[in-house]
C-alpha positions in Angstrom: 14.6 29.8 -163.5 10.6 29.4 -163.1 11.0 26.4 -160.6 13.9 28.1 -158.6 11.7 31.3 -158.1 8.7 29.2 -156.9 11.0 27.3 -154.4 12.6 30.5 -153.2 9.2 32.2 -152.7 7.6 29.1 -150.8 10.9 28.9 -148.4 10.5 32.9 -148.0 6.7 32.5 -147.2 7.3 29.7 -144.7 9.9 32.4 -142.9 7.5 35.1 -143.2 4.6 33.2 -141.5 6.7 31.4 -138.7 9.2 34.2 -137.9 8.9 36.3 -134.9 11.5 38.9 -136.0 11.7 41.8 -138.4 10.1 40.8 -141.6 10.1 43.9 -143.6 7.3 45.9 -145.0 6.4 43.3 -147.7 6.7 40.5 -145.4 4.4 42.1 -142.8 2.0 42.7 -145.8 1.9 39.1 -147.0 1.9 37.8 -143.6 -1.1 39.8 -142.6 -2.9 39.2 -145.8 -2.6 35.4 -145.4 -3.4 35.7 -141.8 -6.7 37.8 -142.3 -7.8 35.6 -145.2 -7.1 32.2 -143.9 -6.6 32.8 -140.2 -4.6 29.8 -138.5 -4.8 27.8 -141.9 -2.2 30.2 -143.4 0.4 28.1 -141.6 -0.4 25.0 -143.5 -0.5 26.9 -147.1 3.4 27.0 -147.7 3.6 23.3 -147.1 0.6 22.4 -149.4 2.0 24.8 -152.0 5.5 23.1 -151.9 3.7 19.5 -152.3 2.1 20.9 -155.4 5.4 22.2 -156.8 7.2 19.0 -156.0 4.4 16.9 -157.7 4.3 18.8 -160.6 8.2 18.9 -161.1 8.5 15.1 -160.6 5.6 14.4 -162.8 4.0 12.1 -160.4 0.5 13.3 -160.7 -0.4 11.8 -164.1 -3.9 10.8 -162.9 -4.6 14.3 -161.5 -4.9 16.2 -164.9 -2.2 18.7 -164.2 -2.2 21.9 -162.1 -6.0 23.0 -162.1 -6.6 19.6 -160.2 -3.8 20.4 -157.7 -5.2 24.0 -157.3 -8.9 22.7 -156.8 -7.6 20.2 -154.1 -5.4 23.0 -152.4 -8.3 25.4 -152.3 -10.9 22.7 -150.9 -8.1 21.6 -148.3 -7.7 25.3 -147.3 -11.3 26.3 -147.3 -12.5 23.3 -145.2 -9.9 23.4 -142.7 -10.9 27.1 -142.4 -14.4 26.5 -141.9 -14.0 23.7 -139.3 -11.3 25.9 -137.4 -14.1 28.7 -137.4 -16.9 26.3 -136.3 -14.7 25.0 -133.3 -13.9 28.6 -132.6 -17.6 29.6 -132.3 -18.6 26.6 -130.0 -15.4 26.3 -127.6 -14.3 29.8 -127.2 -13.5 32.8 -129.4 -9.8 32.4 -130.8 -7.9 34.9 -132.3 -7.9 34.8 -136.3 -9.5 31.3 -136.2 -10.5 30.9 -139.6 -9.9 34.0 -141.5 -12.2 35.5 -143.7 -12.5 32.8 -146.0 -13.4 30.5 -142.9 -16.0 33.1 -141.7 -17.5 33.3 -145.0 -17.7 29.4 -145.7 -18.9 28.9 -142.1 -21.7 31.4 -142.3 -23.0 30.3 -145.6 -22.9 26.5 -144.5 -24.6 27.4 -141.2 -27.4 29.4 -142.5 -28.3 26.5 -145.2 -27.5 23.5 -142.9 -27.1 24.6 -139.3 -24.0 23.8 -136.9 -24.2 20.1 -137.5 -24.7 20.1 -141.3 -21.9 22.8 -141.7 -19.5 20.6 -139.8 -20.3 17.7 -141.8 -20.0 19.2 -145.1 -16.8 20.6 -144.1 -15.4 17.6 -143.4 -16.9 16.1 -146.7 -14.7 19.2 -148.6 -11.8 18.1 -146.5 -12.1 14.3 -147.7 -12.5 15.7 -151.4 -9.4 17.8 -151.3 -7.4 15.3 -149.6 -8.4 12.8 -152.3 -7.9 15.2 -155.2 -4.2 16.1 -153.6 -2.7 12.7 -152.4 -5.2 10.3 -154.5 -5.4 8.0 -151.2 -7.1 4.5 -151.6 -9.1 4.5 -148.6 -10.0 0.8 -149.4 -6.3 -0.3 -148.7 -6.4 1.9 -145.6 -9.6 0.2 -144.4 -8.1 -3.2 -145.0 -4.8 -2.4 -143.4 -6.9 -1.1 -140.3 -9.0 -4.3 -139.9 -6.0 -6.5 -140.6 -4.1 -4.7 -137.9 -6.7 -5.1 -135.4 -7.2 -8.9 -136.6 -3.4 -9.4 -136.0 -3.5 -7.9 -132.6 -6.4 -9.9 -131.5 -4.6 -13.2 -132.7 -1.4 -12.2 -130.9 -3.6 -11.5 -127.9 -5.4 -14.7 -128.0 -2.2 -16.6 -128.8 -0.4 -15.1 -125.8 -3.5 -16.0 -123.5 -3.5 -19.6 -124.5 0.3 -19.6 -124.0 0.1 -18.3 -120.6 -2.7 -20.5 -119.4 -0.7 -23.5 -120.6 2.2 -22.2 -118.9 0.5 -21.6 -115.6 -0.8 -25.2 -115.8 2.6 -26.3 -116.4 3.6 -24.6 -113.3 0.5 -25.7 -111.3 1.5 -29.2 -112.2 5.1 -28.9 -111.1 4.1 -27.3 -107.8 1.4 -30.0 -107.1 4.0 -32.8 -107.7 6.5 -31.3 -105.2 4.0 -29.8 -103.1 4.9 -31.3 -99.7 8.6 -30.3 -100.0 7.9 -26.7 -101.4 5.8 -25.9 -98.6 7.9 -27.1 -95.8 10.5 -24.6 -96.9 10.4 -21.3 -94.4 12.6 -19.2 -96.6 10.8 -17.1 -99.1 12.8 -17.9 -102.2 10.2 -20.1 -104.2 7.8 -16.9 -105.0 10.6 -15.1 -107.0 11.6 -18.2 -109.0 7.9 -18.5 -109.8 7.6 -15.0 -110.8 10.8 -15.3 -112.9 9.2 -18.3 -114.8 6.0 -16.5 -115.2 8.0 -13.1 -116.4 10.7 -14.8 -118.5 8.2 -16.2 -121.3 6.3 -12.9 -121.6 8.5 -11.5 -124.6 8.8 -15.0 -126.4 5.3 -15.1 -128.2 5.9 -11.7 -129.9 8.4 -12.8 -132.6 6.7 -16.4 -133.1 4.1 -17.2 -135.7 0.8 -18.7 -134.9 0.8 -22.6 -134.2 -1.5 -24.3 -136.8 -3.5 -27.2 -135.4 -5.0 -29.6 -138.4 -7.6 -31.9 -137.0 -9.2 -34.4 -139.2 -13.0 -34.8 -139.2 -15.0 -37.9 -138.0 -17.7 -38.7 -140.5 -20.6 -40.0 -138.2 -23.5 -41.9 -139.4 -25.9 -39.2 -138.7 -24.1 -36.9 -140.9 -24.3 -39.4 -143.8 -27.5 -40.6 -145.2 -28.5 -44.0 -145.0 -28.8 -44.7 -148.7 -25.1 -43.6 -149.4 -23.6 -46.8 -148.7 -25.9 -49.3 -150.4 -25.4 -47.3 -153.6 -22.0 -48.4 -154.4 -23.0 -51.9 -153.6 -25.8 -52.0 -155.9 -23.8 -50.5 -158.6 -21.2 -53.4 -158.1 -24.1 -55.9 -158.1 -25.3 -54.4 -161.4 -22.0 -54.8 -162.8 -21.8 -58.3 -161.6 -25.3 -59.0 -162.9 -24.6 -57.8 -166.5 -21.6 -60.3 -167.5 -23.5 -63.0 -165.6 -26.4 -63.1 -168.0 -23.7 -64.3 -170.6 -21.3 -66.4 -168.1 -21.2 -70.2 -168.5 -21.1 -72.9 -165.9 -21.3 -72.5 -162.2 -20.4 -68.8 -161.7 -24.0 -68.0 -162.7 -25.5 -69.3 -159.2 -24.1 -66.0 -157.7 -26.7 -63.9 -159.9 -28.8 -63.3 -156.8 -25.8 -62.8 -154.2 -26.1 -60.0 -151.9 -22.9 -58.3 -150.8 -22.8 -57.9 -146.9 -23.9 -54.7 -145.3 -22.0 -52.6 -142.9 -24.7 -53.3 -140.3 -22.9 -56.7 -139.7 -20.1 -54.7 -137.9 -19.9 -53.0 -134.6 -20.9 -49.4 -134.5 -18.1 -47.1 -134.0 -18.1 -44.8 -130.9 -19.7 -41.4 -131.4 -16.6 -39.1 -131.0 -16.5 -36.1 -133.0 -12.9 -35.2 -131.9 -9.7 -37.0 -133.0 -6.8 -36.7 -130.5 -6.2 -34.9 -127.5 -7.9 -31.5 -126.6 -6.5 -27.9 -127.3 -5.2 -27.6 -123.8 -3.4 -30.8 -123.8 -1.8 -29.9 -127.3 -0.7 -26.5 -126.0 0.9 -27.8 -122.7 2.6 -30.5 -125.0 3.9 -27.9 -127.3 5.2 -25.4 -124.7 6.9 -28.5 -123.1 8.4 -29.6 -126.4 9.8 -26.1 -127.2 11.3 -25.9 -123.5 12.9 -29.2 -123.6 14.8 -28.1 -126.5 15.5 -24.6 -125.1 17.2 -26.3 -122.2 19.8 -27.9 -124.5 20.1 -24.5 -126.1 18.3 -25.3 -129.4 15.8 -22.9 -130.5 12.8 -24.4 -132.1 9.0 -23.6 -132.6 6.4 -25.9 -133.1 4.7 -24.7 -136.6 2.0 -27.3 -136.8 0.1 -30.0 -134.8 -1.7 -32.9 -136.5 -3.8 -34.9 -133.7 -4.5 -38.5 -134.8 -6.2 -41.6 -132.8 -3.0 -43.1 -131.4 -0.5 -40.4 -131.9 -0.1 -36.5 -132.5 2.5 -35.5 -134.9 4.2 -31.9 -133.7 6.0 -30.3 -136.6 9.1 -28.7 -135.4 10.8 -25.8 -137.0 14.3 -24.9 -136.3 15.8 -21.7 -136.1 18.3 -20.8 -138.9 21.6 -22.5 -138.5 20.3 -25.6 -136.2 21.5 -28.8 -137.6 18.8 -31.4 -138.1 21.1 -34.0 -136.3 21.0 -32.2 -133.1 17.3 -32.3 -132.8 17.1 -36.1 -134.0 19.6 -37.1 -131.3 17.4 -35.6 -128.5 14.6 -38.0 -129.3 14.9 -40.1 -125.9 15.2 -36.6 -123.8 12.1 -35.6 -125.7 10.4 -38.8 -124.7 11.3 -38.5 -121.3 10.3 -34.9 -120.9 6.8 -35.5 -122.5 6.2 -38.6 -120.2 5.6 -40.4 -123.4 3.9 -44.0 -123.2 5.9 -45.5 -126.0 8.8 -44.8 -128.2 8.7 -41.4 -130.2 9.4 -41.7 -133.8 11.0 -39.0 -135.5 10.5 -37.8 -139.3 13.3 -35.8 -140.3 12.6 -33.9 -142.5 8.9 -34.2 -143.4 8.7 -34.7 -147.2 7.7 -31.5 -148.9 8.1 -29.3 -145.6 10.6 -27.4 -144.0 10.0 -29.0 -140.5 10.8 -32.3 -138.4 8.2 -34.4 -137.3 7.8 -35.8 -133.8 5.0 -38.5 -133.5 4.2 -38.6 -129.8 1.7 -41.2 -128.4 -1.5 -39.9 -127.1 -2.6 -40.4 -123.3 -6.0 -41.9 -124.4 -5.9 -44.2 -127.2 -8.8 -44.0 -129.8 -10.0 -47.4 -131.3 -10.4 -47.5 -135.2 -13.2 -49.6 -136.3 -13.6 -51.3 -139.7 -17.3 -49.9 -139.8 -16.4 -46.2 -139.9 -13.8 -46.8 -142.6 -16.3 -48.6 -144.8 -18.9 -45.9 -144.4 -16.2 -43.1 -145.3 -16.4 -41.3 -148.6 -12.7 -42.1 -149.2 -13.7 -46.0 -149.4 -16.9 -45.6 -151.1 -15.7 -43.1 -153.7 -13.0 -45.3 -154.8 -13.8 -47.4 -158.0 -11.1 -50.2 -158.2 -12.7 -53.6 -157.2 -9.5 -54.4 -154.9 -9.6 -51.2 -152.8 -9.5 -51.9 -149.0 -9.4 -49.9 -145.9 -6.0 -49.6 -144.2 -6.9 -47.4 -141.2 -6.4 -43.9 -140.3 -3.4 -41.9 -140.9 -1.5 -40.4 -138.0 -3.2 -37.0 -138.5 -6.6 -38.9 -138.5 -7.5 -39.0 -142.1 -8.9 -42.2 -143.8 -6.4 -44.4 -145.4 -7.4 -46.8 -148.2 -5.1 -48.6 -150.8 -5.7 -50.3 -154.1 -4.2 -54.0 -154.2 -4.3 -54.1 -157.9 -1.7 -51.5 -158.3 0.7 -52.7 -155.4 0.6 -55.3 -156.9 1.5 -57.8 -154.0 1.8 -56.8 -150.3 4.1 -57.9 -147.6 3.1 -57.7 -143.9 5.5 -58.2 -141.3 5.4 -57.8 -137.4 6.3 -59.1 -134.2 3.9 -61.4 -132.3 0.8 -59.3 -130.7 1.5 -56.5 -133.0 -2.2 -56.7 -134.9 -0.6 -58.4 -137.9 -3.5 -61.1 -138.0 -6.2 -58.3 -137.7 -4.8 -56.2 -140.2 -5.1 -59.3 -142.6 -8.8 -59.9 -141.5 -9.6 -55.9 -142.3 -7.9 -56.4 -145.8 -10.0 -59.6 -146.5 -13.3 -58.1 -145.3 -13.0 -54.8 -147.3 -12.6 -57.1 -150.4 -15.5 -59.4 -149.3 -17.8 -56.3 -148.9 -17.0 -54.8 -152.4 -17.0 -58.1 -154.7 -19.3 -61.0 -155.2 -17.7 -64.5 -155.0 -17.6 -64.7 -159.0 -15.5 -61.5 -159.0 -12.9 -62.1 -156.2 -11.6 -65.4 -154.9 -9.4 -66.3 -151.9 -6.5 -68.9 -151.6 -6.0 -68.9 -147.9 -2.9 -70.5 -146.3 -2.7 -70.7 -142.6 -0.1 -72.8 -141.3 -0.9 -71.7 -137.9 -4.5 -73.1 -138.0 -6.1 -70.3 -135.9 -6.3 -67.0 -137.9 -8.0 -68.1 -141.4 -10.2 -70.9 -140.2 -13.1 -68.4 -139.7 -13.4 -68.6 -143.5 -14.2 -72.2 -143.8 -16.9 -73.0 -146.6 -17.5 -69.4 -147.7 -18.3 -69.0 -151.2 -14.9 -67.0 -151.8 -12.6 -70.0 -151.3 -10.5 -71.1 -154.0 -8.0 -74.0 -154.4 -6.9 -75.0 -157.9 -5.6 -78.4 -157.1 -9.2 -79.6 -155.7 -12.6 -79.5 -156.6 -15.1 -77.0 -154.9 -16.8 -79.6 -152.8 -13.3 -80.4 -151.1 -12.0 -76.8 -151.0 -10.9 -75.5 -147.5 -8.3 -73.1 -145.8 -4.8 -74.8 -146.2 -3.1 -75.6 -143.0 -0.7 -78.3 -144.3 2.8 -76.5 -145.6 3.1 -79.6 -148.2 -0.4 -78.9 -149.5 0.5 -75.1 -149.5 3.3 -75.8 -151.5 1.4 -78.0 -154.0 -1.5 -74.9 -154.3 1.2 -72.5 -155.0 2.8 -74.5 -158.0 -1.0 -75.1 -159.1 -1.4 -71.4 -159.1 1.8 -71.0 -161.2 -0.1 -73.2 -164.0 -3.1 -71.2 -163.6 -1.4 -68.4 -164.2 0.0 -69.7 -167.2 -3.3 -70.9 -168.4 -4.7 -67.5 -167.9 -1.6 -66.0 -170.1 -2.6 -68.1 -173.1 -6.2 -67.2 -172.8 -5.1 -63.4 -172.9 -2.7 -63.7 -175.8 -5.5 -65.4 -177.8 -7.8 -62.5 -176.8 -4.9 -60.0 -177.4 -5.5 -58.3 -174.2 -2.9 -57.0 -171.5 -4.6 -57.5 -168.2 -7.6 -58.9 -166.5 -9.8 -55.8 -166.9 -9.2 -55.7 -170.8 -9.9 -59.5 -170.8 -13.2 -59.1 -169.0 -14.2 -56.5 -171.1 -13.3 -58.6 -174.2 -15.2 -61.8 -172.8 -18.3 -59.8 -172.2 -18.5 -58.6 -175.7 -17.6 -62.1 -177.3 -19.9 -64.2 -174.8 -17.0 -65.8 -173.0 -16.7 -66.8 -169.4 -15.1 -63.7 -167.5 -12.0 -64.4 -165.2 -12.0 -63.4 -161.3 -9.5 -61.9 -159.0 -7.6 -64.3 -157.1 -6.1 -63.0 -153.8 -3.4 -65.4 -152.2 -3.1 -65.0 -148.4 -0.4 -66.5 -146.4 -0.7 -65.7 -142.8 2.7 -67.4 -141.9 5.4 -67.4 -144.7 8.1 -68.3 -142.1 6.7 -71.7 -141.4 6.3 -72.6 -145.3 10.0 -71.4 -145.8 11.2 -73.8 -143.1 9.5 -76.8 -144.2 9.3 -76.3 -148.4 11.6 -73.4 -149.0 12.5 -74.1 -152.4 9.0 -75.0 -153.9 7.5 -72.0 -152.0 10.2 -69.5 -153.0 10.3 -70.4 -156.3 6.4 -70.5 -156.8 6.1 -67.0 -155.0 9.0 -65.6 -157.1 7.1 -66.6 -160.4 3.7 -65.3 -159.2 5.4 -62.1 -157.9 6.9 -61.5 -161.2 4.2 -62.4 -163.7 0.9 -62.8 -161.8 -0.1 -59.1 -161.8 -1.4 -58.9 -165.4 -3.7 -62.0 -165.0 -5.6 -60.8 -161.8 -3.3 -63.0 -159.3 -2.1 -60.9 -156.2 -0.1 -62.0 -153.1 -0.6 -61.1 -149.4 2.4 -62.5 -147.3 2.5 -62.1 -143.8 5.3 -63.3 -141.4 5.9 -62.6 -137.8 9.8 -63.4 -138.2 11.5 -60.4 -140.7 14.6 -62.1 -141.0 16.6 -62.3 -144.2 16.2 -66.0 -144.5 12.5 -65.8 -144.7 12.1 -62.6 -146.4 14.8 -63.0 -148.9 16.0 -60.6 -151.5 14.2 -62.3 -154.3 10.9 -61.9 -152.4 11.7 -58.2 -151.4 12.4 -57.4 -155.1 9.0 -58.4 -156.3 7.0 -57.0 -153.4 7.7 -53.2 -153.3 4.6 -52.5 -151.1 5.0 -53.4 -147.7 3.3 -53.1 -144.1 5.5 -52.9 -140.9 3.9 -53.4 -137.4 5.7 -53.3 -134.3 9.1 -55.1 -134.4 11.9 -55.6 -131.8 15.0 -53.9 -133.4 16.1 -51.6 -135.9 17.5 -54.3 -137.9 13.9 -56.1 -138.6 12.8 -52.6 -139.6 15.5 -52.3 -142.1 14.4 -55.9 -143.4 11.1 -54.8 -144.1 11.1 -51.2 -145.2 14.7 -50.6 -146.0 14.7 -47.9 -143.2 14.2 -48.0 -139.3 11.0 -46.9 -137.7 9.1 -50.0 -137.1 10.9 -50.6 -133.6 9.0 -47.3 -132.5 5.7 -48.2 -133.0 3.4 -48.9 -130.0 1.7 -52.1 -131.1 -1.9 -53.2 -131.4 -2.3 -52.2 -135.1 0.0 -49.1 -135.2 1.9 -49.7 -138.4 4.1 -48.1 -141.1 2.8 -48.4 -144.7 5.3 -48.0 -147.6 3.4 -47.4 -151.0 5.0 -48.7 -154.2 5.7 -44.9 -155.3 6.4 -43.3 -151.8 9.7 -42.3 -150.5 9.1 -42.7 -147.1 6.6 -44.8 -145.2 3.3 -43.2 -143.7 2.3 -44.1 -140.2 -1.3 -45.5 -139.9 -3.3 -47.0 -137.0 -5.0 -50.3 -138.5 -8.8 -51.0 -138.3 -9.8 -53.6 -135.4 -12.2 -56.3 -136.4 -13.4 -58.7 -133.8 -14.1 -62.4 -133.8 -17.8 -61.9 -133.8 -17.7 -59.3 -136.7 -15.7 -61.8 -138.7 -18.3 -64.7 -137.9 -21.3 -62.7 -138.7 -20.0 -61.9 -142.1 -18.8 -65.3 -142.8 -22.1 -66.8 -141.9 -24.1 -64.1 -143.9 -22.0 -65.1 -147.2 -22.1 -68.9 -146.4 -25.8 -68.7 -146.2 -26.3 -67.6 -149.5 -24.2 -69.9 -151.5 -21.0 -72.3 -151.5 -17.5 -72.5 -153.1 -18.1 -72.9 -157.0 -15.4 -72.7 -159.7 -13.6 -74.8 -162.4 -11.0 -76.7 -161.1 -7.6 -76.7 -162.9 -7.6 -80.7 -163.3 -10.9 -80.5 -165.2 -9.4 -78.0 -167.6 -5.7 -78.3 -167.9 -4.3 -79.0 -171.4 -1.0 -81.0 -171.1 0.2 -80.9 -174.5 3.9 -79.9 -174.4 4.1 -76.8 -172.8 7.9 -76.9 -171.9 6.9 -76.2 -168.2 7.0 -79.6 -166.9 3.7 -80.6 -167.7 4.0 -82.7 -170.9 3.9 -86.8 -170.7 7.1 -86.7 -172.6 8.9 -84.5 -170.0 7.5 -86.7 -167.1 8.7 -89.9 -168.7 12.2 -88.2 -169.4 12.0 -87.2 -165.5 11.0 -90.6 -164.6 13.7 -92.6 -166.3 16.4 -89.9 -165.2 15.5 -90.9 -161.4 15.3 -94.3 -162.4 19.0 -94.1 -163.6 20.5 -92.2 -161.1 18.6 -93.8 -158.2 18.0 -90.3 -156.4 15.9 -87.4 -157.1 16.4 -83.3 -156.2 15.7 -80.0 -157.5 19.5 -79.6 -158.6 19.5 -83.0 -160.5 16.2 -81.8 -162.5 17.4 -78.3 -163.2 20.6 -79.8 -164.5 18.8 -81.8 -166.9 15.9 -79.8 -167.9 17.8 -76.3 -167.6 15.4 -74.2 -165.6 14.8 -73.9 -161.9 11.2 -73.1 -162.4 10.6 -76.1 -164.6 12.6 -78.4 -162.0 10.2 -77.2 -159.3 7.3 -77.9 -161.4 8.5 -81.5 -162.3 9.4 -82.2 -158.6 5.9 -81.1 -157.6 4.3 -83.3 -160.1 6.2 -86.2 -159.1 4.9 -85.6 -155.6 1.3 -84.9 -156.4 1.1 -88.4 -158.3 2.7 -90.3 -155.7 6.0 -91.3 -157.3 7.9 -89.4 -154.4 7.2 -88.5 -150.8 9.3 -86.5 -147.9 8.5 -88.1 -144.4 7.6 -85.6 -141.7 10.7 -84.3 -140.0 12.9 -85.4 -143.2 14.9 -83.7 -145.7 15.3 -86.5 -147.9 12.8 -87.8 -150.5 11.6 -91.2 -150.3 11.4 -92.8 -154.0 8.9 -95.3 -155.0 10.8 -97.0 -157.8 8.3 -100.0 -158.7 5.7 -97.3 -159.2 7.7 -95.4 -161.7 8.5 -98.5 -163.6 5.0 -99.7 -163.5 4.0 -96.2 -165.0 6.5 -96.1 -167.5 5.6 -99.8 -168.9 1.9 -98.6 -169.0 2.9 -95.5 -171.0 4.8 -97.6 -173.5 2.1 -100.5 -173.9 -0.5 -97.3 -174.5 1.7 -95.8 -177.1 1.8 -99.2 -178.9 -2.0 -99.5 -179.3 -3.9 -97.8 -182.1 -4.2 -93.9 -182.3 -7.9 -94.0 -181.5 -7.2 -95.1 -178.1 -7.0 -92.4 -175.3 -3.3 -91.0 -174.9 -1.4 -91.9 -171.6 -0.8 -88.0 -171.2 -4.6 -87.9 -170.6 -4.6 -90.3 -167.8 -1.9 -88.1 -166.1 -3.7 -85.0 -166.5 -6.7 -86.4 -164.6 -4.3 -87.6 -161.8 -3.0 -84.2 -161.7 
């Protein structure tokens, strides 16, 4: 009943104050009293009173301390408004019943105390306090909303301005391209067309979100202090010196070996900007959106990632647009963008609701190896087999760790930059490691790419002594070296088994604690796998298979390169054991699928543009590989050759040939010789059928060839067998077996011949 009466009184009061009809004696009295007491402020009293009733009824004024706080707020609002109204009336002309008795009283008091300006200021303060008590307004949120609205308006205005400039530039380019024909027309139709093109896009920028341009920063030498680079090298040198004091043999000659410095490489160009300028990006973005719009497909370019060679535009389709309809227009997009090469489409981008279009830049930037070696990404990496890949499509530095790959397959067509990529990988490892930490077995059937490294102290070949080691160019010698590497792998596994360790890092730690010789990483680099597979397929494929399956733990890693990515070269066995792959430009989608199991490499633009598929990646990443000139390679090679020469313990001096069960025992050799003499022929299938293992048959076949019992003439696929030499060897073995036990066993002589 109380609330009903209060609401009825409030409605009656509103009618009394605003009605001009007959209001009755009570109504006239109440209206006159309110008007004389509050003046014009009386007209807002009913509404404030109604708010107070609703607030108390709905119990929304818990922070307000009840009706007393509401009453105080109402009085402050009414008094301050009356005072302000009286102040305005006294300065801008007398108004009838301006502030009423309350307004006149408050204004006179404040005016006598503070003057006209002070009275107005204090009245405003009282109004602020009353509003705060009534409505509890968060002025901080109000300020934030106002600032945010102003910032959004400014951003929208800036985006619209940039878009207008880009559209005007496109229109100007079109007019310039077809200027003579356009000027020759006497009819005035073209101006309306231009106005239509200018007016049509005006409503488009409003609903579109702002485009984000993510540009990678270039680390210039001036921004990086000079001592920053040598510190990791000194730390690596100290780590190498620490075990060198306990190492035995020839490896101690590398104690004072100094790692090459980046000053041996050419300085990178002083460019602080990667990729095209912002005006070019905005023009390309509008052209891309316009192209799709011409096919009735609504898209928006939500992000741009400029890179040294390509710029990736992330396209967000409108709801209901199929991805296939966008991907199928890649050739039309290339035509509209006047692309210098094919456009690669990433549909969709992993982790994003967008489709990527990688469009080649008009101006291509060169990525030098020095800028990558000086980058924090390379210097901050701790693994010793970290090497520089290049720069990602968005411009960031790309590095990888060969130890975790654990092997790498590189494939690409001629002149795609495959050999230069191999050179940057080799130099990256040389800049981080001493010759007693990393060694290279170079196999170069082309005789052109890896010959720069002749006589460097990093060279390694287990079948020859250090004074005879060189870059292997003969396919048969390469096959023998790969078979010998399998024996090195087996020997290391025996060492690790005795030390009870799982990998080379644990073994080197154990050797350092027990005063034993540490093992070094061995990187097998084959620059042209296709030529080896053509001439010595069985031996090479079996050796690569065994090394790829087991050699990782003992510190042996494969880097295979080929320019013929076909299934007869990159077989299923090789692909299964080389999950990390680098694909440069290839001729067809079929070649790309052979390398990466997906298309994309056929859309690359050559000269180091590559796709890198990591072991744990779902899709390959596009990278611009580093460029290394011949002069830079020679300077680094000469720097290392001036300090030391190749030095290592060859396999023939250290191999134990006591019944390993892998074709290295004298008993198995004699059995193989007897088998060949009996059958009067030799082949891998024959040895496999007798010894029960393809790997063992390959090993025995290689040992027979290395010891001169068999030979395959150039251009022939048939073995030439020296039966007289086999019979002489068997007779000598039998004669030595009949001698007293103190004599040297026949197996030792064969071990030295190995």
